[in-house]
C-alpha positions as CSV (number, residue, x, y, z in Angstrom):
1,M,-3.4,23.9,5.4
2,T,-0.2,21.7,5.9
3,D,1.2,20.7,2.9
4,L,1.8,16.5,2.3
5,S,5.5,16.6,3.2
6,T,5.0,18.6,6.4
7,W,2.2,16.3,7.5
8,L,4.1,13.1,6.7
9,D,7.2,14.8,8.9
10,R,4.7,15.6,11.7
11,A,3.1,11.9,11.5
12,A,6.3,10.3,11.5
13,A,7.6,12.0,14.5
14,E,4.3,11.4,16.6
15,L,5.0,7.5,15.9
16,G,8.5,7.8,16.8
17,I,9.7,7.2,12.9
18,T,13.0,9.3,12.8
19,D,14.8,7.0,10.0
20,A,12.3,6.9,7.2
21,R,10.9,9.4,4.8
22,L,8.9,8.9,1.6
23,D,10.5,10.4,-1.5
24,N,8.0,11.6,-4.2
25,N,8.5,8.3,-6.0
26,D,7.2,6.6,-2.8
27,I,4.1,8.6,-2.3
28,H,3.3,7.9,-5.8
29,T,3.7,4.4,-5.7
30,L,1.3,4.3,-2.6
31,L,-1.0,6.9,-3.8
32,D,-1.4,4.7,-7.4
33,L,-1.9,1.5,-5.3
34,A,-4.5,3.1,-3.3
35,R,-6.5,4.6,-6.2
36,D,-6.4,1.0,-7.9
37,C,-7.5,-0.8,-4.8
38,A,-10.2,1.7,-4.4
39,H,-11.4,1.4,-8.0
40,E,-10.8,-2.3,-8.7
41,V,-11.8,-3.7,-5.2
42,E,-13.5,-1.4,-3.1
43,R,-12.8,2.0,-1.4
44,T,-12.1,0.5,1.8
45,A,-9.5,-1.8,0.3
46,A,-7.2,1.3,-0.2
47,P,-5.9,2.2,3.3
48,L,-6.1,-1.2,4.4
49,T,-4.0,-2.6,1.5
50,T,-1.4,0.2,1.9
51,Y,-1.3,-0.7,5.8
52,L,-0.5,-4.2,4.5
53,L,2.2,-3.2,2.3
54,G,3.7,-1.1,5.0
55,V,3.9,-4.1,7.3
56,A,5.6,-6.2,4.6
57,V,8.3,-3.3,4.0
58,G,8.8,-2.7,7.7
59,R,9.3,-6.4,8.3
60,G,11.8,-6.6,5.3
61,I,9.8,-9.1,3.5
62,E,9.9,-6.9,0.4
63,T,10.8,-3.3,-0.8
64,L,8.3,-1.0,-1.4
65,G,8.3,-1.0,-5.3
66,G,8.4,-4.8,-5.2
67,A,5.6,-5.2,-3.0
68,A,3.3,-2.5,-4.7
69,A,4.1,-4.2,-7.8
70,R,3.0,-7.5,-6.7
71,V,-0.2,-6.2,-4.9
72,T,-0.9,-3.9,-8.1
73,E,-0.8,-7.0,-10.2
74,L,-3.2,-8.7,-7.9
75,V,-5.6,-5.9,-7.8
76,L,-5.6,-5.6,-11.7
77,A,-6.2,-9.4,-12.1
78,D,-9.6,-10.4,-13.4
79,D,-11.2,-10.8,-10.1
80,P,-8.8,-9.7,-7.3
81,T,-11.6,-10.4,-4.6
82,D,-11.3,-14.0,-5.6
83,A,-7.8,-14.8,-5.4
84,G,-7.1,-18.4,-4.0
85,S,-10.8,-19.1,-3.3
86,S,-11.0,-22.2,-5.4
87,E,-8.3,-23.6,-3.3
88,G,-9.4,-26.5,-1.2
89,S,-13.0,-26.5,-2.7
90,A,-14.1,-29.4,-4.5
């Protein structure tokens, strides 16, 4: 079986990403966020949320750590699936 670092290098190369590498801190940040999403929202939220995080980071909107912290705060809120749903309702 391929180890994680080798797999990530292969996947990045396949996607034409040559200038980015995840260090152990980045990996743990993403895995922690995925775990929290899977447990607090629903399982399928994990990969989809980490994708959105990647889009935000890739567009330069936020750093990985900053974006993960903001989304984790949202996930761990009382009801993350209800965020903003009361806006515009009367």
